[in-house]
PLY file of the C-alpha trace (Angstrom):
ply
format ascii 1.0
element vertex 121
property float x
property float y
property float z
element edge 120
property int vertex1
property int vertex2
end_header
6.44 -15.11 -8.07
5.58 -16.03 -4.49
2.87 -14.02 -2.74
3.81 -13.67 0.93
1.30 -12.30 3.43
2.72 -11.15 6.75
0.10 -10.83 9.50
1.32 -8.93 12.56
-0.06 -6.07 14.64
3.42 -4.62 15.20
4.01 -1.91 12.60
7.79 -2.39 12.75
7.34 -5.88 11.28
6.40 -4.43 7.90
9.58 -2.35 7.77
11.74 -5.32 8.81
10.30 -7.68 6.18
10.51 -5.03 3.46
14.16 -4.36 4.32
15.28 -7.97 4.86
13.57 -9.32 1.71
14.32 -6.35 -0.54
16.48 -8.41 -2.94
13.79 -11.05 -3.36
11.18 -8.34 -3.96
13.41 -6.42 -6.41
14.18 -9.59 -8.39
10.50 -10.49 -8.65
10.75 -13.66 -6.54
8.48 -12.31 -3.80
5.45 -10.06 -3.68
4.97 -8.89 -0.07
1.53 -8.16 1.39
0.84 -7.01 4.94
-2.13 -7.19 7.29
-2.19 -5.69 10.78
-4.84 -8.13 12.04
-6.30 -11.53 11.29
-9.50 -9.85 10.15
-7.56 -7.72 7.64
-5.73 -10.86 6.46
-9.04 -12.64 5.80
-10.28 -9.64 3.81
-7.09 -9.58 1.73
-7.26 -13.34 1.10
-10.91 -13.03 0.03
-10.02 -10.15 -2.27
-7.26 -12.21 -3.91
-9.05 -15.58 -3.72
-7.43 -16.69 -6.98
-3.89 -16.64 -5.50
-2.06 -19.09 -3.28
-0.26 -17.28 -0.48
2.49 -18.15 1.92
1.16 -16.71 5.18
3.45 -15.75 8.04
1.24 -14.97 11.02
2.03 -13.80 14.50
0.20 -15.84 17.13
-0.56 -13.15 19.72
-2.59 -10.28 18.30
-5.55 -8.25 19.57
-8.93 -9.51 18.43
-8.67 -12.71 16.45
-5.27 -14.27 17.16
-3.09 -16.18 14.76
-4.29 -19.58 15.94
-7.90 -18.69 15.10
-6.75 -17.35 11.72
-4.99 -20.67 11.07
-8.16 -22.61 12.00
-10.29 -20.47 9.66
-7.86 -20.89 6.76
-7.73 -24.66 7.23
-11.53 -24.94 7.58
-11.89 -23.25 4.18
-9.68 -25.93 2.66
-7.40 -23.42 0.94
-3.98 -24.36 -0.36
-2.20 -21.51 1.40
0.94 -22.42 3.28
0.77 -21.05 6.81
3.72 -20.51 9.13
3.16 -19.27 12.65
5.48 -16.80 14.38
5.77 -16.26 18.11
7.94 -14.24 20.43
7.93 -17.26 22.72
9.91 -20.43 22.11
7.32 -22.84 23.46
7.32 -26.46 22.31
3.69 -26.96 23.38
2.46 -24.00 21.31
4.60 -25.07 18.35
3.11 -28.58 18.50
-0.42 -27.18 18.76
0.07 -24.99 15.67
1.37 -27.97 13.71
-1.57 -30.10 14.90
-3.92 -27.37 13.63
-2.32 -27.58 10.20
0.50 -25.02 10.26
3.30 -25.74 7.82
5.91 -24.52 10.30
6.73 -22.41 13.32
9.25 -19.60 13.74
10.28 -17.65 16.81
11.10 -13.96 17.04
13.47 -12.45 16.33
13.04 -14.12 12.98
16.18 -15.56 11.40
15.71 -14.55 7.77
18.27 -17.05 6.44
16.15 -19.80 7.98
13.00 -18.27 6.50
14.62 -18.09 3.06
15.68 -21.73 3.28
12.21 -22.86 4.38
10.50 -20.89 1.61
13.21 -21.88 -0.90
14.02 -18.28 -1.84
0 1
1 2
2 3
3 4
4 5
5 6
6 7
7 8
8 9
9 10
10 11
11 12
12 13
13 14
14 15
15 16
16 17
17 18
18 19
19 20
20 21
21 22
22 23
23 24
24 25
25 26
26 27
27 28
28 29
29 30
30 31
31 32
32 33
33 34
34 35
35 36
36 37
37 38
38 39
39 40
40 41
41 42
42 43
43 44
44 45
45 46
46 47
47 48
48 49
49 50
50 51
51 52
52 53
53 54
54 55
55 56
56 57
57 58
58 59
59 60
60 61
61 62
62 63
63 64
64 65
65 66
66 67
67 68
68 69
69 70
70 71
71 72
72 73
73 74
74 75
75 76
76 77
77 78
78 79
79 80
80 81
81 82
82 83
83 84
84 85
85 86
86 87
87 88
88 89
89 90
90 91
91 92
92 93
93 94
94 95
95 96
96 97
97 98
98 99
99 100
100 101
101 102
102 103
103 104
104 105
105 106
106 107
107 108
108 109
109 110
110 111
111 112
112 113
113 114
114 115
115 116
116 117
117 118
118 119
119 120
């Protein structure tokens, strides 16, 4: 089972992921977790420190943004895979996230077939 943590301050995101990945959740391929902020994501990761997560994080959020979350995760040396998500298709930002250690970059609206292929679901 793959633990997927979605970090996004938009509440609609949780509903979208739950709906679009319902088959993967029902079949036991995916266990979805949600955090509405980077701070909440760090708390959840610390709580479940024995698990490796696939993290899908929005870049622009109030407080600690997704880029800072990515830096903190990489500084800890964890094995989590981290994919950044942005509403803006910006090559410079995408390159910066990859330079900081992101495993990939998606733009909104998220194409779930592409996400499934990347995560091998």
